[in-house]
N, C-alpha and C positions, 0 to 999 in steps of 0.2 A: 405372277407376283414376285417370285424369287428371282426371275430373270431381270426384272427392272431394278431390284435392289443391287444385284451384281453389277449391272451396267452403271449405276450411280456411284458405286465404290471404286470402279476401275480408274477413273480420273484422279481420285484422291490418292490411291496407291501409287500411281505413276508420279504424281506431284511429290509425294514423300520420298520416293526413290530418287528423283532428280535432285531434290533438296539435299539428300544424304550424300550423293556422289559429287555434287558441285560445291557444297559448302562444308559439311561436317567432316567428311573423310580427309580432304586436303588439309583442313585445320589440324586434325589429329596428327597427321604425318608431320606437319610443320612443328607442332609442339614436341613431338617425340624427338625430332632431329635437334631441336634447341636444347632439350633436356640432356641428350647424349653429348652435345658439344660442351655444355657446362660441366658435366661429370668428367669429361676427358681433359679439362684444363690442367696444365702442368706448369711448373716453374719456368719462367722465361717467355711464356706465351703473351702476346699483345692482345688486349681486348678493348672494346669500346663499350662504355656504359650507356644506359638509357638517357643519361644527361649529356652525352657527347664527349665525355672525358676519355682520352686515350691513355691507357696505363699498362704496366707489365705485371704479370702474376708473380708473386713471391712464394705464396703458400696457399694451397686450397684446403679449407677445413670443411666441416659438415654442412653448415649453412652459410658460411662467409668465405670470402677470399681476401687474403692480404695482398695488397698491390703497391707497387712503387709508382708514384705519380710523375716524377721527373728525375733528372740526372743528379740532383742534390740529395737523393735518397730519402725524400719525403714519402712516408708510407701511410696507407689508410686501410681500413677494413671495410669492405662493402658486402652487401647481401648478394647472394648468387641470383636472386630474383631480378637484380638490376643490371645484369650483364646482357647487352644487346647482341653483340657478335664478337667473334674472334677474327683478328686480322691475320691473314696468311702472309708469311714473309716472302 
């Protein structure tokens, strides 16, 4: 009886392990890398927002980032949650 229960649990355990290594773990690594990128933003860095706006970081605050939108020195304050990626020079 115990042997049949173990045999029925093995496919479930394998399925959970595959799900973890193919979906959950890579997503956690990606989120950690994105969090580290946002925390390392400095004055002068170019970023792209989730809305597709390309801007330059002026000042990084706790929850927000002050950015310059264009050459006419128009500034805005955006949430760090909406930074998509950093543009490498």
